[in-house]
TITORVO-836559 format. One line per field, with one value per residue: residue in three letters; x, y, z of N, C-alpha, C in turn. Coordinates in steps of 0.1 Angstrom, whole numbers, plus 2048, in hexadecimal, padded with zeros to 3 digits. Example, Ala and Ser with C-alpha at 12.3 -4.5 7.8 and 13.67 -1.06 7.14 Angstrom:
<pts>
residu: ALA/SER
n_X: 884/880
n_Y: 7C7/7EA
n_Z: 84E/847
ca_X: 87B/889
ca_Y: 7D3/7F5
ca_Z: 84E/847
c_X: 884/881
c_Y: 7DF/800
c_Z: 84E/84F
</pts>
This chain:
<pts>
residu: MET/ALA/ASN/SER/CYS/ASP/LEU/ALA/ILE/ALA/GLU/ALA/ARG/ALA/VAL/VAL/GLY/LEU/PHE/THR/VAL/CYS/CYS/LEU/TYR/LEU/ALA/ALA/ALA/GLY/GLU/ILE/ASP/SER/GLN/PRO/HIS/GLU/LEU/PRO/PRO/TYR/ASN/ASN/ASN/ASN/ASN/ASN/ASN/ASN/ASN/ASN/ARG/ASN/MET/MET/VAL/ASN/SER/SER/GLU/GLN/GLN/VAL/VAL/PRO/GLY/ILE/GLY/ILE/GLY/ILE/GLY/MET/PHE/ILE/PHE/GLY/ASP/SER/LEU/VAL/ASP/ASN/GLY/ASN/ASN/ASN/ALA/MET/ILE/THR/LEU/SER/ARG/ALA/ASN/TYR/ARG/PRO/TYR/GLY/ILE/ASP/PHE/PRO/GLN/GLY/ALA/THR/GLY/ARG/PHE/THR/ASN/SER/ARG/THR/PHE/VAL/ASP/VAL/LEU/ALA/GLN/LEU/LEU/GLY/PHE/ARG/ASN/TYR/ILE/LEU/PRO/PHE/ALA/ARG/ALA/ARG/GLY/ARG/ALA/LEU/LEU/ASP/GLY/ALA/ASN/TYR/ALA/SER/GLY/ALA/SER/GLY/ILE/ARG/ASP/GLU/THR/GLY/ASN/ASN/LEU/GLY/ASP/HIS/LEU/SER/MET/ASN/GLN/GLN/VAL/ASP/ARG/PHE/GLY/GLU/THR/VAL/GLU/GLN/LEU/LYS/ARG/MET/ARG/LEU/TYR/PHE/ARG/GLY/ASP/ALA/ASN/ALA/ALA/VAL/ALA/ALA/TYR/LEU/SER/LYS/CYS/ILE/PHE/TYR/SER/GLY/LEU/GLY/SER/ASN/ASP/TYR/LEU/ASN/ASN/TYR/PHE/MET/PRO/ASP/TYR/TYR/SER/THR/ARG/SER/GLN/TYR/THR/PRO/GLN/ALA/TYR/ALA/ALA/SER/LEU/LEU/GLN/ASP/TYR/SER/LYS/GLN/LEU/THR/ALA/LEU/TYR/LYS/LEU/GLY/ALA/ARG/LYS/VAL/ILE/VAL/SER/GLY/ILE/GLY/LYS/ILE/GLY/CYS/ILE/PRO/TYR/GLU/LEU/ALA/ARG/TYR/ASN/GLY/SER/GLY/SER/ALA/CYS/ASN/GLU/GLU/ILE/ASN/SER/ALA/ILE/ALA/LEU/PHE/ASN/ASN/GLY/LEU/LYS/ALA/LEU/VAL/ASP/GLY/TYR/ASN/ASN/ASN/ASN/ASN/GLN/GLN/LEU/PRO/GLY/SER/LYS/PHE/VAL/TYR/LEU/ASP/SER/PHE/ARG/SER/SER/GLN/ASP/LEU/VAL/GLU/ASN/ALA/LYS/THR/TYR/GLY/PHE/GLU/VAL/VAL/ASP/LYS/GLY/CYS/CYS/GLY/VAL/GLY/ARG/ASN/ASN/GLY/GLN/ILE/THR/CYS/LEU/PRO/LEU/GLU/THR/PRO/CYS/GLU/ASP/ARG/GLN/LYS/TYR/ILE/PHE/TRP/ASP/ALA/PHE/HIS/PRO/THR/GLU/ALA/VAL/ASN/ILE/LEU/LEU/ALA/LYS/ARG/ALA/TYR/ASP/SER/PRO/THR/PRO/SER/THR/SER/PHE/ALA/HIS/PRO/ILE/ASN/ILE/HIS/GLN/LEU/ALA/MET/LEU
n_X: 842/82F/83C/836/835/831/817/80A/80D/800/7E6/7E1/7E1/7CB/7B7/7B8/7AA/78F/78D/792/77B/767/76C/769/74E/743/74B/73C/724/724/72E/749/75D/76C/76D/776/771/768/771/75C/75D/76C/756/74A/738/738/743/73D/72E/741/749/75D/769/782/78E/782/781/777/768/769/77F/794/7B3/7BC/7D6/7E0/7E0/7EA/7E1/7D4/7DD/7F3/802/7FD/811/812/821/824/817/7FD/7F2/7ED/7E4/7CC/7BD/7CD/7D3/7BC/7B6/7C8/7D6/7D6/7D8/7D9/7C5/7A9/790/775/758/759/76B/76F/756/74D/753/74B/74A/74B/75A/778/791/7A1/7B2/7A2/787/77E/78B/7AE/7CF/7DC/7C7/7B9/7CE/7D2/7BA/7BD/7D1/7C4/7BB/7A1/796/799/7B9/7C0/7C4/7E1/7DB/7C4/7C7/7C7/7D1/7C5/7C0/7D8/7E5/7DD/7EB/7F5/7EE/804/806/806/7F7/808/822/845/865/879/879/86F/860/840/838/82D/813/809/803/810/81C/83C/852/866/859/844/851/85A/842/83B/84E/844/82E/838/842/82B/820/831/829/811/80A/7F8/7F7/811/825/83E/85E/85B/867/873/85C/84C/85D/85D/843/841/853/844/832/824/832/82E/83A/838/846/851/846/83C/854/85D/847/83E/854/871/869/85D/869/865/85D/86F/892/8A0/8A3/8B5/8CB/8D1/8D9/8C3/8CC/8DD/8C9/8B8/8C9/8CE/8B4/8B1/8C5/8BB/8A3/8AB/8B7/89F/890/8A2/8A0/885/88A/89A/888/878/86D/86B/860/85B/84B/853/84B/850/851/835/82C/82D/830/81C/803/7E2/7E6/7FF/7FB/7E9/7F8/80F/81F/830/844/83F/837/81C/820/833/852/869/865/85F/877/887/87C/880/89B/89B/88A/899/8AF/8A3/899/8B2/8BB/8AA/8B0/8CA/8C5/8B9/8CD/8DF/8F9/8FB/8FB/8EE/8D3/8CA/8B5/89F/887/880/869/866/850/848/83C/83E/840/828/814/818/812/7F7/7EC/7F4/7E7/7CD/7B3/7B1/7AF/797/795/78D/792/7B0/7BF/7B3/7A6/78C/780/783/791/793/7AB/7AF/7A3/7B5/7C1/7B9/7B4/79B/77F/76D/74D/74B/73E/745/751/73A/73D/754/764/76F/784/7A6/7B2/7A8/7A8/7BC/7D4/7D3/7CB/7AD/797/794/7AC/7BD/7B4/7BA/7D6/7DF/7D7/7E6/800/7FF/7FB/803/814/82D/848/845/82B/820/82F/83E/85B/875/863/840/826/816/827/83B/82C/829/842
n_Y: 6BC/6D5/6F2/713/728/71A/711/729/734/722/725/740/741/732/742/75A/75B/759/76F/785/782/786/7A0/7AF/7AA/7B6/7D1/7D8/7D6/7EA/7E7/7E9/803/81A/834/856/863/87C/877/875/889/87C/866/85F/84C/837/81F/800/7E9/7EE/7E6/7E5/7FD/806/805/817/836/853/874/87B/86E/874/883/89F/8AE/8CE/8E3/8CF/8BE/8D4/8E9/8DA/8BC/899/87F/861/841/820/7FE/7E7/7E7/801/80D/820/820/824/810/80A/80F/800/7E3/7C9/7AF/7B7/7C9/7DA/7E5/7DB/7CB/7B3/7C6/7E4/7E2/7ED/807/829/832/81B/802/80D/808/802/7E9/7DB/7D8/7F1/80E/815/812/82A/83B/83D/847/861/86C/86E/880/897/89D/8A6/899/87B/872/876/85E/85E/85B/869/882/8A4/8C6/8DD/8C9/8BC/8CA/8BE/8A7/887/865/84D/832/810/7F2/7D3/7DD/7E3/7E8/7E1/7E4/7CF/7C0/7B1/7B0/798/79A/7AE/7CF/7EB/805/808/80F/820/82C/838/84B/85B/865/875/888/894/89F/8B2/8C5/8CD/8DA/8F0/8FF/909/926/935/92C/928/940/959/94E/930/917/918/91D/906/8F2/8FA/8F4/8D8/8CF/8CF/8BC/89A/87C/85B/83A/819/7FD/7DD/7C4/7B7/7B4/79E/78A/78C/789/781/768/75B/748/73E/752/767/76E/775/767/753/763/771/76D/76C/780/790/798/7A8/7BC/7C7/7D0/7E4/7F5/7FF/80A/81E/830/838/844/858/866/86F/881/894/89F/8AC/8A0/89E/896/876/857/836/816/7F5/7D2/7BE/79F/78B/771/764/76B/764/75B/74F/73C/72C/71D/713/6F8/6F3/6E5/6E8/702/717/72B/739/739/73C/752/765/767/771/78A/797/79D/7B2/7C4/7CA/7D6/7EC/7FB/801/812/827/831/839/84E/860/866/87E/885/87D/88A/883/885/8A1/8B3/8A3/88C/86C/851/831/816/7F9/7E0/7C5/7BC/7C8/7BA/7A1/7A4/7A9/790/780/78C/78D/789/79C/7B3/7AF/79E/780/76E/765/75A/757/765/77E/77F/76A/74C/729/717/726/73C/746/73C/745/767/780/77F/78F/799/786/778/786/780/786/794/7A9/7B6/7A3/797/795/795/7A1/797/780/78C/7A6/7BC/7C1/7DE/7E2/7DA/7EC/804/800/7FD/815/828/821/825/840/84E/840/83F/832/822/806/801/80E/806/817/828/840/850/856/85B/871/881/885/894/8AC/8B8
n_Z: 7E1/7D2/7C1/7CD/7BB/7A2/7A6/7A9/78F/77F/789/784/768/764/76E/760/748/751/762/750/73F/751/75A/742/73E/755/751/73A/745/757/770/777/782/770/76A/773/794/7AB/7CA/7E8/806/825/835/853/85A/84A/850/84E/865/879/896/8A8/8BC/8BF/8A7/897/884/88C/890/8AB/8B5/8A4/8A1/894/883/888/86C/85C/83F/836/81F/81A/80B/804/7F9/7E9/7E5/7D8/7D9/7D3/7EC/7F3/7DB/7CB/7B3/79D/78C/77E/762/756/744/755/76E/787/794/7A3/79F/7A0/7AC/7C7/7D3/7E5/7F1/809/806/801/7E6/7D9/7C3/7BE/7B7/7CC/7DF/7F2/80A/811/81D/818/829/825/81F/838/847/83B/842/85E/85F/859/840/82A/815/800/7F5/7D3/7B8/7A4/789/786/792/78F/788/7A0/7B3/7B7/7CB/7E2/7E1/7D4/7CA/7BF/7BF/7B4/7AC/7AE/7AA/7B0/7BF/7AC/789/778/789/78F/775/76C/772/762/755/768/77F/786/7A3/79A/785/792/7A1/78C/783/799/796/77F/78B/79C/78A/77F/795/797/782/78A/790/79D/7B7/7BE/7C1/7B6/7B9/7AB/7AE/7C8/7D7/7D2/7DC/7F7/7FE/7F9/80C/823/81F/822/81B/810/80C/802/7F9/7EB/7F2/7DA/7CD/7D8/7D8/7BE/7AE/7B9/7C6/7B1/79D/783/774/778/77B/792/7AA/7A4/79F/7B6/7D9/7F6/808/7F7/7E5/7F4/7FB/7E1/7DB/7EF/7E8/7CF/7D8/7E9/7D7/7CA/7DF/7E5/7CD/7D0/7E5/7D9/7C8/7DA/7F1/815/82D/834/833/836/82E/83B/82F/833/846/82F/82A/837/82C/81F/804/804/818/80D/7FC/807/816/82C/847/86A/86A/861/850/834/83B/82E/81C/82F/83D/829/823/83B/83C/829/836/84E/843/837/84D/859/845/846/860/859/848/85A/86B/87C/875/85C/83C/826/81E/827/83D/83C/849/852/857/862/85C/86D/85E/85E/879/882/873/87C/897/895/88F/8A5/8BA/8B3/8BE/8D1/8C2/8B6/8A1/891/87C/86E/85A/842/823/821/809/7ED/7DD/7E1/7F6/815/80B/7F9/7E2/7C9/7C4/7CD/7B9/79D/7A7/7BB/7D9/7F7/81A/835/84E/84F/861/872/865/85C/843/824/80A/7F7/7FB/806/822/836/839/854/860/853/85F/87A/87A/86E/880/896/88D/889/8A2/8B8/8D8/8DC/8CA/8CC/8CD/8B8/8A2/893/88A/88D/89A/89E/885/889/898/884/872/880/87F
ca_X: 839/82F/841/82B/835/82B/809/805/80D/7F4/7D9/7E0/7DD/7BD/7AD/7B9/79E/783/78E/790/76D/75F/76F/762/73F/73F/74D/731/718/725/732/756/75F/778/76C/77B/768/76D/76C/756/765/76A/74A/74D/72D/739/74A/733/730/74C/745/768/76B/791/792/77B/787/76D/76C/76C/78C/79E/7BC/7C0/7E2/7DE/7E7/7ED/7D5/7CF/7E9/7FF/7FD/802/815/812/828/823/811/7EE/7EE/7E9/7DE/7BD/7B6/7D6/7D3/7AF/7B5/7D3/7D4/7DD/7D0/7DA/7BB/79E/784/769/752/755/774/768/749/74A/758/740/74A/74B/766/780/79F/7A8/7B2/79D/779/77B/797/7BB/7D6/7DF/7BA/7B7/7D9/7CF/7AF/7C3/7DA/7BC/7B7/792/792/7A3/7C4/7BC/7CF/7E8/7D4/7B9/7CA/7CA/7CF/7C5/7C0/7E6/7E9/7DB/7F4/7F1/7F2/80A/807/801/7F7/813/82E/84F/871/87F/870/869/857/832/834/825/805/804/808/810/826/847/856/86D/84F/83C/85A/85A/835/83B/856/83B/825/840/843/81D/81E/839/822/805/80E/7EE/7F9/81F/829/84B/867/853/870/874/84E/848/866/858/836/844/85A/83A/829/826/835/82D/83F/838/849/85A/83F/83C/862/85F/83C/83D/862/87B/864/857/875/862/85C/87B/89F/8A6/8A6/8C1/8D6/8D4/8D5/8BA/8D4/8E0/8BD/8B3/8D3/8CB/8A8/8B3/8CD/8B2/899/8B3/8B7/892/88D/8AA/899/87A/88F/89F/87C/872/868/872/859/85A/848/857/845/856/848/82E/830/826/830/810/7F7/7DA/7EB/80A/7F5/7E2/802/81B/81D/83C/843/842/831/812/824/83F/85C/874/862/85F/885/88D/878/886/8A7/898/885/8A4/8B7/89B/89A/8BF/8BC/8A2/8B9/8D5/8BF/8B6/8D9/8E3/906/8FA/8F6/8E9/8C6/8C8/8A8/895/883/87A/863/865/845/84C/831/840/83C/81A/80C/81A/80A/7E8/7E8/7F7/7DE/7C1/7A6/7B2/7AB/78A/796/78A/798/7BD/7C6/7AB/7A1/77E/77B/78D/78D/79C/7B0/7B2/79E/7C1/7C7/7B5/7AF/78D/77B/761/740/74B/738/750/74C/731/743/762/76C/775/78E/7B2/7B4/79C/7AA/7C8/7E0/7D1/7C3/7A0/797/795/7BA/7C3/7B1/7C2/7E5/7E1/7D5/7F2/80C/7FE/7FC/807/81F/83A/84B/842/81C/81D/837/844/869/878/858/833/823/811/833/841/824/82B/84F
ca_Y: 6C8/6DF/6FF/71C/72F/712/711/736/736/71A/72B/74D/73E/72D/74C/766/75C/75C/77D/78E/781/78C/7AF/7B4/7AA/7C1/7DE/7DA/7D7/7F6/7E3/7ED/811/81E/842/85D/869/884/86F/87D/88B/871/865/856/843/82D/813/7F6/7DF/7F2/7E5/7E7/80B/809/805/822/843/85C/881/87C/868/879/88E/8A5/8B6/8DC/8E7/8C4/8BB/8E0/8F0/8D1/8B1/88B/878/852/838/812/7F3/7E5/7EA/80F/811/824/822/827/804/807/80F/7F8/7D5/7C2/7A7/7BE/7D4/7D7/7EE/7D3/7C6/7BA/7D0/7F0/7DF/7F6/815/832/834/80E/7FD/818/803/7FF/7DB/7D7/7DA/7FF/817/810/817/839/843/840/850/86E/871/871/88C/8A2/89F/8A6/891/871/876/870/857/867/85A/872/88E/8AF/8D4/8E1/8BD/8B8/8D0/8B5/89C/87D/858/847/824/808/7E4/7CA/7E4/7E0/7F0/7DD/7E7/7C4/7BA/7B2/7AF/78C/79D/7B8/7DD/7F2/80F/805/81A/82B/833/840/857/864/86C/87F/893/89C/8A7/8BE/8CE/8D3/8E3/8FC/907/90E/933/93B/926/929/94D/95C/943/924/90C/91A/91C/8F8/8EB/8FD/8ED/8CA/8CC/8CD/8B1/88D/871/84D/830/80B/7F4/7D2/7B7/7B1/7B0/790/782/78C/789/778/75B/756/745/73A/75F/770/768/77B/75D/74C/76D/777/768/775/78C/799/79E/7B2/7C7/7CD/7D8/7EF/7FF/805/811/829/839/83D/84D/864/86E/877/88B/89E/8A5/8B4/899/8A0/88E/86A/84B/82A/80A/7E8/7C8/7B6/791/786/762/760/76F/759/757/746/732/722/716/70F/6EC/6F1/6DE/6F0/710/719/736/737/740/740/75F/76E/76A/779/799/79C/7A3/7BF/7CE/7CE/7E0/7F8/802/807/81C/832/836/840/85B/868/869/88C/886/879/895/87E/88C/8AB/8BA/899/883/85F/848/823/80E/7EB/7D9/7B7/7BA/7CB/7B0/796/7A8/7A7/782/77B/793/78F/78A/7A9/7BD/7AC/795/771/766/76B/752/756/771/780/77C/762/73F/71E/716/733/747/74C/736/74F/772/784/780/798/796/77C/77C/785/77D/790/79C/7AC/7BB/798/792/79D/796/7A3/78D/777/794/7B3/7BD/7C8/7EC/7E2/7D9/7F9/80F/7FE/800/823/830/81F/82B/84E/855/838/846/82C/819/7F8/7FF/815/800/822/82B/842/857/853/864/87E/889/889/89F/8B8/8BD
ca_Z: 7E3/7C6/7C3/7CE/7AE/797/7A9/7A6/781/779/78D/77E/75B/764/772/758/73F/758/767/745/73B/75C/759/736/740/75E/74A/731/74E/75F/77E/77A/782/769/769/77E/79D/7B6/7D6/7F2/813/82E/83C/85E/85C/83F/854/850/86F/881/8A4/8B1/8BC/8BF/899/88F/883/88B/893/8B9/8B7/89B/8A5/888/885/883/860/853/837/831/81A/817/804/808/7ED/7EC/7DC/7DD/7D1/7D4/7FA/7F4/7CF/7CC/7A6/792/782/778/754/750/740/760/777/794/795/7AD/79D/79E/7B8/7D3/7D8/7E8/7F5/815/803/7FC/7D8/7D3/7BF/7B8/7B4/7D8/7E0/7FF/80A/812/81E/81A/833/823/820/846/84C/837/84B/86B/85D/857/832/829/80A/7FD/7EB/7C7/7B1/79A/77C/786/799/786/78C/7AE/7BB/7BA/7D7/7ED/7DF/7CA/7CD/7B4/7C2/7A9/7B0/7A8/7A8/7B9/7BE/7A0/77E/772/793/78D/767/76A/773/758/757/775/780/790/7AB/793/77D/79B/7A4/780/783/7A3/790/777/793/7A1/77F/77D/7A0/795/778/791/795/7A7/7C4/7C1/7BB/7B8/7B5/7AB/7B3/7D6/7DD/7D2/7E5/805/7FF/7FA/819/82D/81B/827/810/814/803/806/7EE/7EE/7F2/7CD/7C9/7DC/7D4/7AF/7A8/7BF/7C8/7A5/794/776/76D/77B/77E/79D/7B4/7A0/79F/7C3/7E5/7FD/80D/7EB/7DF/7FD/7F9/7D4/7DC/7F7/7E0/7C5/7DF/7EE/7CC/7C8/7EA/7E3/7C2/7D5/7ED/7D0/7C3/7E5/7FD/821/838/82C/83A/82E/834/838/829/83D/846/824/829/83E/827/819/7F7/807/821/804/7F3/80E/81F/834/854/875/869/856/847/82C/842/825/818/83B/840/81F/825/848/838/823/840/857/83B/835/85A/85A/83B/84C/86B/853/843/865/873/87B/86F/84E/834/819/81B/831/83F/83B/855/84E/861/85D/862/86E/85A/861/887/884/86E/886/8A3/892/890/8B2/8C3/8AB/8C6/8D8/8B9/8B2/895/893/870/86C/850/836/81E/821/7FB/7E6/7D9/7E5/803/81C/802/7F4/7D6/7BF/7CC/7CC/7AB/79B/7AC/7C5/7E6/802/827/83A/859/84B/86C/878/85C/85A/835/81B/7FF/7F8/7FD/80C/82E/836/83E/863/863/84F/869/886/878/86B/88D/89F/887/889/8AF/8C4/8DE/8DB/8BE/8CF/8CA/8AA/898/88C/88F/89B/8A0/897/87A/88F/89B/878/86C/888/87E
c_X: 83A/834/836/82A/82E/81C/803/803/801/7E7/7D7/7DC/7CF/7B3/7AE/7AD/792/782/78B/781/764/760/768/753/73B/741/741/724/719/729/740/758/76C/778/770/76F/76F/768/766/760/763/75C/74B/743/72D/740/740/737/73D/748/750/76C/77A/796/78B/783/77B/770/76F/77A/798/7A6/7C2/7CC/7DF/7E6/7EA/7E0/7CF/7DC/7F5/7F9/802/805/818/818/827/81D/802/7E9/7E8/7E4/7D0/7B7/7C0/7D6/7C6/7AE/7C0/7CF/7DC/7D3/7D0/7D2/7B0/792/778/764/757/75F/76C/75A/744/74E/74D/73F/74B/759/76E/78D/7A7/7A6/7AE/78E/775/788/7A4/7C2/7D9/7D2/7B8/7C2/7D7/7C4/7B4/7CB/7D2/7B8/7A8/78D/79D/7AD/7C1/7C8/7D5/7E1/7C9/7BC/7CE/7C9/7CF/7C5/7CE/7EB/7E7/7E4/7EF/7F6/7F7/80B/801/803/801/820/838/85B/878/875/869/85F/848/82E/82C/817/7FF/80A/807/81B/830/84A/85D/863/847/844/85A/84D/834/843/84D/832/82C/841/835/81B/825/831/815/808/804/7F1/808/825/838/854/860/85B/870/867/849/850/861/84C/839/84B/850/831/82D/828/835/832/83F/83A/850/853/83F/84A/865/854/83B/84A/86A/875/85B/861/871/860/868/887/8A6/8AB/8B3/8CD/8DA/8D0/8CB/8C0/8D8/8D4/8B8/8BC/8D1/8BF/8AA/8BC/8C4/8A8/89F/8B3/8AA/88D/895/8A5/88D/87F/893/893/874/86D/871/86D/854/856/84B/853/84D/84C/842/832/828/827/824/803/7EF/7E0/7F6/805/7EF/7EB/80C/817/82A/83A/847/83D/827/816/830/84A/868/872/864/86E/88B/889/87D/893/8A5/894/890/8AC/8B0/89B/8A7/8C1/8B5/8AB/8C5/8D0/8BD/8C2/8DE/8F0/906/8F3/8F1/8DC/8C3/8BA/89C/892/87B/874/861/859/848/840/832/83B/82D/811/80D/812/7FB/7E4/7E9/7ED/7D1/7B4/7A6/7AC/79D/78A/794/791/7A5/7C4/7BE/7A7/791/778/786/788/797/7A0/7B4/7AC/7AA/7C7/7C4/7AF/7A1/789/76F/754/73F/745/743/749/743/737/751/76A/773/781/79A/7B4/7A7/79D/7B7/7D4/7DF/7C8/7B6/7A2/799/7A4/7C1/7C0/7BA/7D1/7E8/7E0/7E1/7FE/80B/801/7FF/813/82D/83C/846/833/818/824/83D/851/86F/86C/84B/830/81D/81D/83B/83A/827/839/84F
c_Y: 6D1/6EC/709/725/727/712/71E/739/72E/720/738/74B/73A/738/758/767/75F/76A/787/78E/789/79C/7B5/7B5/7B5/7CF/7E1/7DC/7E4/7F3/7E7/7FD/815/82D/84A/863/872/87C/879/87F/87E/872/85B/84C/838/820/808/7EC/7E2/7F2/7E7/7F6/80F/80A/80F/82F/84D/86A/883/877/86F/885/895/8AF/8C4/8DF/8DB/8C0/8C8/8E8/8E8/8C5/8A4/884/86A/84A/82A/809/7F2/7E7/7F8/815/815/827/824/81C/802/806/807/7EA/7CD/7B9/7AE/7CB/7D0/7E1/7E6/7CE/7B7/7C3/7DD/7EE/7E8/804/81D/832/826/80A/807/814/800/7F0/7D7/7DA/7E9/807/80F/817/826/841/847/849/85F/874/876/87E/898/8A5/89D/89C/886/876/86E/868/860/867/864/880/899/8BC/8D6/8D4/8B8/8BF/8C7/8A9/893/870/851/838/81B/7F9/7DC/7D1/7E0/7EA/7ED/7E0/7DB/7BD/7BC/7B1/7A3/78F/7A8/7C5/7E2/7FD/80B/811/825/833/83D/84D/861/86B/877/88B/89B/8A5/8B4/8C9/8D5/8DD/8F1/905/90D/91C/939/937/928/935/94F/951/935/918/90C/917/90D/8EF/8ED/8F5/8DE/8C6/8CA/8C1/8A3/883/864/844/822/802/7E7/7C5/7B0/7AD/7A2/787/781/78F/77F/76A/756/753/742/747/767/768/76C/771/755/756/771/76D/771/781/795/79F/7AA/7BF/7CF/7D6/7E5/7FA/807/80E/81E/834/840/846/85A/86C/875/882/897/8A6/8AD/8AD/89B/898/881/85E/83F/81E/7FE/7DF/7C0/7A7/789/777/75B/765/763/753/74D/73A/727/719/70F/703/6E9/6EA/6E8/6FE/710/723/731/73F/743/74E/769/771/773/788/79F/7A3/7B1/7C8/7D3/7D8/7ED/801/809/813/829/839/83E/84E/865/86C/877/88F/883/884/890/885/896/8B1/8B0/892/877/858/83B/81C/7FF/7E2/7CA/7B4/7BE/7C1/7A3/798/7A6/799/77D/780/795/791/797/7B4/7BA/7A4/787/768/76C/764/750/764/772/77C/775/754/735/71E/723/73F/74E/747/73F/75B/776/786/78A/792/78A/781/77B/781/789/799/79E/7B1/7B0/792/79B/79F/798/799/785/77F/7A0/7B3/7C3/7D6/7EC/7E1/7E7/804/80D/801/80E/82B/82D/825/83A/854/84D/83E/840/823/80B/7F6/805/80E/80B/826/836/84A/853/85D/871/887/88D/895/8AC/8BF/8C9
c_Z: 7D7/7CA/7C3/7C1/7A3/799/7A5/797/77B/77D/786/76F/75A/766/768/74F/745/75D/75C/740/745/75B/74D/737/74A/759/742/73A/757/76D/781/778/77C/766/775/786/7A6/7C3/7E1/7FE/81C/835/847/861/851/843/858/85B/877/890/8AE/8B1/8BB/8B0/891/88F/882/891/8A2/8BD/8B0/8A1/899/88C/880/877/857/84C/832/82C/817/810/809/7FA/7F0/7E1/7E1/7D3/7D4/7E2/7FB/7E6/7D0/7BE/79A/787/77B/769/74D/74D/74A/767/785/793/79D/7AB/799/7AB/7BA/7D9/7DA/7ED/801/813/7FD/7ED/7D1/7CF/7B7/7B3/7C0/7DB/7EE/7FF/80C/812/81F/826/832/823/82F/84B/847/83F/858/86A/85B/849/831/81E/807/7F3/7DE/7C0/7A7/78D/77B/78C/78F/78C/79B/7B8/7BF/7C6/7E3/7EC/7D5/7CE/7C0/7B4/7B7/7AD/7A8/7A7/7B3/7B7/7B1/794/778/77C/78F/77E/764/76B/769/75B/765/775/78B/798/7A3/78A/786/79F/798/780/78D/79D/786/77F/798/796/77D/789/79D/78A/77E/797/79E/7B5/7C9/7BA/7BD/7B2/7B6/7B1/7C2/7DD/7DD/7DB/7F4/808/801/807/824/82B/822/81B/816/809/809/7FB/7F3/7EE/7E5/7C8/7CE/7D7/7C4/7A8/7AE/7C1/7BD/79A/786/76D/76D/77E/78A/7A8/7B1/7A0/7AC/7CE/7EC/802/802/7E5/7E7/7FB/7EC/7D4/7E4/7F0/7D6/7CD/7E5/7E3/7C9/7D3/7E9/7D7/7C7/7DE/7E4/7C9/7CD/7F1/809/82C/831/836/831/835/831/832/835/83D/83B/822/830/838/820/80D/7FA/80F/818/7FC/7FB/817/826/841/85F/875/85E/84C/83F/832/839/820/823/83E/836/820/831/845/832/82D/84A/850/839/842/85C/850/840/857/865/84E/84E/86E/871/875/861/846/827/815/826/831/83E/848/84F/85A/85B/864/861/86B/85D/870/889/87F/877/893/8A1/894/89E/8BC/8BD/8B4/8CD/8CF/8B3/8A5/899/888/86C/860/843/830/81F/813/7F4/7E3/7DD/7F3/809/814/7FC/7E8/7CA/7C7/7C7/7BE/7A9/79F/7B6/7D2/7F1/80F/82C/844/857/856/874/871/85C/84B/82D/80F/801/7FD/806/819/82D/83B/84E/867/85F/859/875/885/875/878/896/89A/888/897/8BB/8CA/8DE/8CF/8C0/8CC/8BD/89F/88E/892/887/8A2/898/88C/87E/892/88F/871/873/886/875
</pts>
């Protein structure tokens, strides 16, 4: 059986030339959006073919938190699951500012790795924000009071993660960029008068912070032994422990910069994404359970880390509150109860090439599936907007951890603290 990494490398080399030529052509033709835009306010009529009412976010359903979204910000850290344009100007294969990405988004292809809104787009709407949180690459001046999105496709907890795909911002770099933002805020004397340090600290203590990392540390590092040496250096247990040690330092750095209300997402069941299904020929399971077992070690440790931060007797990060999102269980629940949620296709990307539409991810100007509401996956790696809406709503206000997959409280409760 061919190693999944060997196949991925061969396919990546074959598609790099085609992808580059397509992108250059589209840029010349004006099909790639590399210019900054002020995104419009949320428009609840932009959900094409949203027939499943339980997955819609409209004004009649939205439970806006009083004061949240007005006078506070949202700061986002992560990878391509929540990147909204930071990679657009980078030399990288991990970018999505070309059609058909954004096919259902009002502004088109903005750099979001899905057909429309990401998980954090929907979450910000539920929290009462009137506009999308801008990518750090474009956030300037007054816009920073609403927050910024530092997420970067292919990024990971480790600095070298994702280098096989090209340029990106690692988590350490994202934290550094947030530090720059804090300094910019302190210079905004019109909004933070008197003691700027105290005023900005008070503002940040009310803000919502989201961090979702780790997937690429496995997909584009540990399980790519031809590119990286981590698999020969670490057992799965030791690798998870190393990642958690680094991640804890990064979250602590955010705390020291002012973060107090923090959402931390675990890794989804990535051994079952179309990219892996297209490559894995294991016996007894369609999924790559070796990957799933490895990330379970990380997820269990991350949840324990959150519990430690929230322990009243632990003064490591006093005054903070962390929420852990169990993305592994939520992604598993999506597949097991797909029909209940209105999904019909659980193992193929809506846009992609080859087996499971997962051997090569969505290419420029490729024609995607028509009924995107029936698909869990948009491409080889990322969920559709329909999934993002469902998961964001459940994480936001489901009454129990078993239905929201949020621990120990949901995001609505975090925002109200």
